[in-house]
C-alpha positions, -999 to +999 in steps of 0.1 A: +000+000+000+014+034-010+001+067+003+000+097-019-011+123+007-029+122+039-063+124+023-062+093+001-049+058-004-037+046-038-026+011-049-013+004-084-026-026-103+000-054-100+022-058-131+006-028-148+025-017-179+016+006-208+040+015-236+034+043-260+024+028-293+015-004-276-020-017-269-017-017-231-015-055-234-014-070-199-024-037-181-053-038-157-074-009-147-072+012-115-105+020-100-115+049-077-138+034-050-169+054-040-191+045-010-226+058-009-243+063+024-276+071+040-272+081+076-298+061+094-282+028+083-255+014+106-219+028+102-205-007+105-217-014+070-195+013+056-164+003+075-167-034+065-174-024+028-142-003+026-121-032+038-138-058+017-141-039-016-104-028-015-092-063-006-114-080-032-106-057-061-068-057-054-070-095-050-083-097-086-053-078-098-067-043-102-055-011-086-076+010-062-078+046-052-098+053-021-106+084-001-093+083+035-118+072+060-116+104+080-121+127+050-159+124+054-182+106+078-171+069+076-151+077+044-184+076+025-206+102+007-241+112+018-244+150+016-235+174-012-207+187+009-192+153+012-198+149-025-178+180-032-150+166-010-150+134-031-151+154-063-119+173-053-103+140-045-110+127-080-098+160-096-065+158-076-059+123-091-072+129-126-054+105-149-046+080-122-078+060-124-097+044-153-132+041-138-152+045-106-168+016-087-198+031-069-204+008-040-237+008-021-232-009+013-267+006+021-293+025+003-270+055-005-278+091-011-285+102-047-277+139-043-244+133-027-235+108-054-243+132-082-222+160-065-193+136-062-194+120-097-210+144-122-175+154-134-158+121-129-150+119-167-147+081-166-171+051-167-190+044-134-200+009-123-228+008-098-225-021-073-251-028-046-247-052-017-273-079-013-293-082+019-291-115+038-323-132+048-312-136+085-302-099+087-334-080+078-341-062+110-340-024+108-306-024+126-290-048+101-307-045+067-291-026+038-319-018+013-293-015-014-315-033-039-339-003-037-311+023-034-295+011-067-327+019-085-328+054-070-291+061-079-298+050-115-329+071-117-313+103-105-282+097-126-305+094-156-322+127-146-288+144-145-275+128-177-247+109-160-236+078-179-232+047-158-229+009-161-251-015-142-247-052-146-265-084-135-274-094-109-290-063-095-272-069-061-240-088-058-215-094-029-179-084-036-167-119-028-190-135-054-176-149-086-203-130-104-188-097-091-154-108-103-170-113-138-187-079-136-154-063-127-136-080-156-163-067-179-160-032-165-122-033-168-125-041-205-150-013-210-128+012-192-097+001-212-116+009-244-130+043-232-097+055-218-077+041-248-098+057-275-100+091-258-071+112-271-060+084-294-033+094-320-032+074-352-004+078-377-012+075-414+020+067-432+015+073-469-015+085-489-045+063-495-041+040-525-063+054-552-079+020-559-091+017-523-119+041-519-131+016-493-107+030-468-116+067-471-121+084-437-133+117-423-105+130-401-127+157-386-153+132-376-126+112-358-112+144-342-146+153-328-146+119-311-111+124-296-091+106-323-063+126-339-048+115-373-012+125-380+000+120-416+035+112-429+046+109-465+062+077-477+091+098-490+099+106-453+100+068-445+122+061-475+146+090-470+152+081-433+158+044-442+185+055-466+202+077-440+202+050-413+237+040-402+245+004-410+263+001-377+233+014-357+226-007-326+189-004-334+194-019-368+215-048-354+188-055-327+161-053-353+178-079-374+180-103-345+144-098-336+132-104-372+154-134-377+138-151-348+103-140-356+097-160-388+114-183-413+134-164-439+146-193-461+152-181-496+147-144-489+175-123-504+198-106-479+191-073-496+154-076-490+159-086-454+182-056-447+157-033-463+129-046-441+151-042-410+157-006-420+121+000-426+111-015-392+136+007-373+124+039-390+087+030-384+095+025-347+113+059-346+083+076-363+059+060-338+080+070-308+089+105-319+052+114-326+037+095-297+015+074-320-009+049-305-016+031-338-006+033-374-020+026-408+005+022-437+003+025-475+018-009-482+016-011-520+027-005-547+056+020-542+074-001-517+075-030-541+084-009-571+111+012-554+124-011-526+115-046-536+097-054-504+063-058-488+060-047-452+035-075-442+059-092-418+067-059-401+031-052-394+028-087-381+057-082-357+044-048-346+010-062-339+026-091-320+042-067-295+010-046-291+018-018-316-015-016-336-007-016-373-032-017-401-023-022-438-036-004-469-039+029-450-071+017-433-072+043-405-107+033-395-097-003-389-066+009-370-090+025-346-111-006-345-081-028-339-071-006-310-105-008-295-107-046-298-071-050-284-078-028-255-109-048-246-093-083-250-060-074-235-045-093-265-033-086-300-054-076-330-052-078-367-068-065-399-081-091-424-102-093-456-136-108-458-121-129-486-137-163-496-166-185-491-158-219-475-174-244-499-212-245-494-211-239-456-232-208-449-218-201-415-181-203-425-158-182-446-121-175-451-106-144-435-072-135-450-045-110-455-010-110-470+007-113-436+000-087-409-014-114-386+006-114-353+025-146-346+006-151-313-026-156-334-010-180-359-009-218-357+028-218-362+058-198-373+052-178-405+072-182-437+084-151-455+078-151-492+075-130-523+040-115-529+024-141-550-004-117-561+016-086-568+042-105-587+017-110-614+020-073-622+055-066-610+074-098-618+091-121-594+113-110-566+100-075-563+078-078-531+096-099-504+080-097-470+047-116-469+042-137-438+025-169-449+008-192-425-025-201-409-045-185-381-048-207-350-082-220-338-096-195-313-127-176-303-127-141-317-145-108-318-146-088-350-156-054-362-149-024-384-153+013-384-163+040-410-172+076-409-204+090-424-219+125-422-197+134-392-206+102-373-185+072-363-202+039-372-190+005-363-203-031-365-194-058-340-198-096-340-184-127-325-174-161-338-144-185-339-115-196-361-118-233-367-094-262-374-108-265-409-081-269-435-073-244-463-056-256-495-018-255-492-014-232-522-036-206-506-014-174-504-009-153-473-021-159-437-057-171-435-082-189-413-116-204-415-140-183-395-173-198-382-200-172-374-235-182-365-259-164-390-229-154-412-251-148-442-273-124-423-243-106-409-228-102-444-260-087-456-262-063-427-225-053-432-229-048-470-261-029-469-248-006-442-219+004-465-190-011-445-157-020-461-141-053-470-116-051-442-124-065-407-105-062-374-102-093-352-090-100-317-090-133-297-118-138-272-154-128-269-155-091-258-184-077-280-205-065-251-180-043-232-167-029-265-203-021-276-212-004-244-179+016-243-183+028-279-220+035-278-227+048-243-194+065-234-179+075-267-209+083-289-203+059-317-232+042-336-229+005-331-245-023-353-243-057-337-243-085-363 
């Protein structure tokens, strides 16, 4: 336990780590704990709740931030004055917490809660203690079941956004509360990660791909900044890079161990190493949270490489990287990665899978992170682009197969100043794909796939789809829709 000042207690989430440009993979949220009170209920309920909630939440691996017990009566909030005290506490620690857990050990006062949390600026989870059947006498009962309704009612009157999960009342020690907290953690990660998000667009949109057009002003109004960089900057910095650079040597070792390079010319390998170093520099220098890269056809024509394996490697270490300058899906990848706590990738809705209505092949040339692949990738020439460019002009595709796993998918576009997304869930199967199928692909099984495809197509969404392991649709949906103002279509 570490004390900041005499008026509060703060404990960091164990093992928390966040790297600029990374997805925050492995990071757990820190929650500010709020305790609502109504004075004619016993004070012992508040004292016990403070101990139990902090111990439980920290035991689940999250950080806590808690007002000192002597800052208000029982360390809880009942009156507007106590609410103002709590509001100052939050303001003092702005940026140190990802969400607020509003705990109701008893009925709780609505006005004090509004005064405390109206400017919290983060998601709020309302938790209410259950009554016990052998403790229903006036001196022992909580009435939190009723109090939760009242808090929700008044928050709605004031326009305060909040999250309330099932069951209506739940004890902190219950596995169901642990599940609720995990959901809330995922939601908070998405909300916090997409506010003030900075996405780098490296290169101009490929003319043939009007499907990735994006409205930067619409993104900006939702807190997403797009910074643009010409490919000429990337190429010029690659040329100036010192061959003896320690960064370049380390990058070579990293990439050699990342995939199989049999048959790849040394010149192409060295070019890809230089490109990877400069991309990392651009990300670091400009504090980018994600990137989208124009990956054809200048790189192939001028440098003889395709950056697919570099995007794969970046995604594998939590640096969100979309291909074909798809900034919308870079944002979607970031959202999904934040929610799952795992990697993400951008794929094509690419092929039917025989006559099976609920299966299709999702594919791309190689940006899939190794941690989502069934085995080590194999670096090859670009078997599609070489039809136009000739052989040996596009080394860097990362060929392999996507591992069987549950997944959540989605995509984002802008329209008339609005941000619109769709979200769905499914799984990658063990079904085989022909050996001569190029790139990195997997068979996706999605219940009601044909209806989902109809909905996606009629809504004007693009051929790209972002994917992350695990089923996290609901916290992503609530984060985007309720707290960030996106329009969400569940398919």
